[in-house]
C-alpha positions as CSV (number, residue, x, y, z in Angstrom):
1,M,0.1,-0.1,-0.1
2,P,1.4,3.5,-0.9
3,C,0.6,4.5,2.7
4,D,3.7,2.4,3.8
5,T,6.1,3.6,1.6
6,R,7.7,6.6,3.8
7,I,8.3,4.9,7.0
8,P,9.2,7.4,9.9
9,V,13.0,7.4,11.2
10,G,13.2,4.8,14.4
11,M,9.7,3.0,13.3
12,T,9.8,-1.0,11.8
13,Q,7.7,-1.3,9.0
14,E,5.4,-3.7,11.2
15,Q,4.9,-0.8,13.4
16,R,3.9,1.1,10.7
17,K,1.6,-1.1,9.5
18,T,-0.4,-1.2,12.5
19,Q,-0.2,2.8,12.8
20,I,-1.9,2.7,9.5
21,Q,-4.3,0.4,10.3
22,Q,-5.2,2.0,13.6
23,A,-5.4,5.2,11.6
24,L,-8.0,3.5,9.2
25,E,-10.3,2.3,11.7
26,R,-10.2,5.4,13.6
27,L,-11.2,7.3,10.3
28,E,-13.7,3.9,9.5
29,A,-15.4,4.8,13.3
30,A,-15.2,8.7,12.6
31,I,-17.1,8.2,9.2
32,S,-19.7,6.1,11.0
33,N,-20.4,8.4,13.8
34,G,-20.8,11.4,11.1
35,S,-17.8,13.5,12.6
36,V,-15.7,12.7,9.1
37,S,-17.6,13.3,5.4
38,V,-16.7,12.8,2.3
39,A,-15.7,15.4,-0.3
40,I,-16.1,15.2,-4.2
41,G,-13.8,17.2,-6.3
42,T,-15.6,18.2,-9.6
43,N,-12.8,15.6,-11.3
44,G,-14.5,13.2,-9.3
45,A,-11.5,12.7,-6.6
46,V,-12.2,12.0,-2.7
47,A,-11.0,13.5,0.4
48,F,-12.1,13.0,3.8
49,Q,-13.4,16.6,5.9
50,G,-13.1,16.5,9.7
51,W,-10.1,13.4,9.6
52,N,-7.3,15.2,11.6
53,D,-5.7,11.9,13.4
54,R,-4.6,10.4,10.3
55,D,-1.2,9.4,11.3
56,N,0.2,11.0,7.8
57,V,-2.0,8.6,6.3
58,T,-3.3,10.0,3.0
59,D,-7.1,10.6,1.9
60,V,-6.3,8.6,-1.1
61,C,-4.6,5.8,0.3
62,A,-7.6,5.5,3.0
63,F,-9.9,5.7,0.8
64,R,-8.2,2.7,-1.5
65,A,-7.8,0.9,1.5
66,L,-11.5,1.0,2.9
67,T,-12.7,0.2,-0.6
68,V,-10.8,-3.2,-1.0
69,K,-12.2,-3.6,3.1
70,S,-16.0,-2.8,1.4
71,S,-16.3,-0.7,4.2
72,F,-20.0,-0.2,4.6
73,A,-19.6,3.5,6.9
74,L,-17.4,4.4,3.2
75,R,-20.1,3.3,0.8
76,R,-22.5,4.6,2.6
77,A,-20.5,8.1,2.8
78,V,-19.9,7.7,-0.7
79,A,-23.6,7.3,-1.8
80,T,-24.2,10.6,0.6
81,A,-21.6,12.7,-1.2
82,E,-22.7,11.6,-4.1
83,A,-26.1,12.6,-4.0
84,R,-24.7,15.9,-1.9
85,Y,-22.4,17.0,-4.7
86,G,-24.1,15.8,-7.8
87,R,-21.7,13.6,-9.0
88,K,-20.1,10.1,-8.8
89,V,-16.4,9.2,-7.2
90,N,-14.3,8.8,-10.4
91,L,-11.8,5.8,-9.8
92,A,-9.6,7.1,-12.6
93,A,-8.8,10.1,-10.3
94,V,-8.8,8.2,-7.6
95,A,-6.1,5.7,-9.4
96,A,-3.9,8.3,-10.4
97,G,-3.6,9.8,-6.9
98,T,-5.6,13.0,-7.4
99,H,-6.1,14.5,-3.6
100,S,-6.7,16.8,-1.3
101,H,-4.2,18.4,1.5
102,D,-7.0,20.5,3.2
103,G,-10.3,18.2,3.3
104,G,-11.5,19.2,-0.4
105,Q,-10.8,22.7,-0.9
106,T,-8.5,22.5,-3.3
107,W,-6.8,19.6,-5.4
108,A,-3.7,18.3,-6.8
109,S,-2.4,15.6,-8.7
110,G,-1.1,12.6,-7.8
111,H,2.7,13.7,-6.2
């Protein structure tokens, strides 16, 4: 997973994997309780609004991981966001790494 390619100094790969998993669990819980929502850019890219305890896990990486997991909370949040924004998530934009660093206010291509 792209989230674990940059391991902080002093951390093992296993520790980073655990840290990522815990961040994803917190995100999924926050999506479930409504404190985090999905934003969809004009190109169909996604970002998480209100996600602050991310441990350097990017929105696009988290979206991919929760999609693979078939997270019900994410699927429900995406359906809500698609209705709110009037557009669908574009999986090509997600695959390209298009992302936001500010909860969906601005967007950048994959870098």
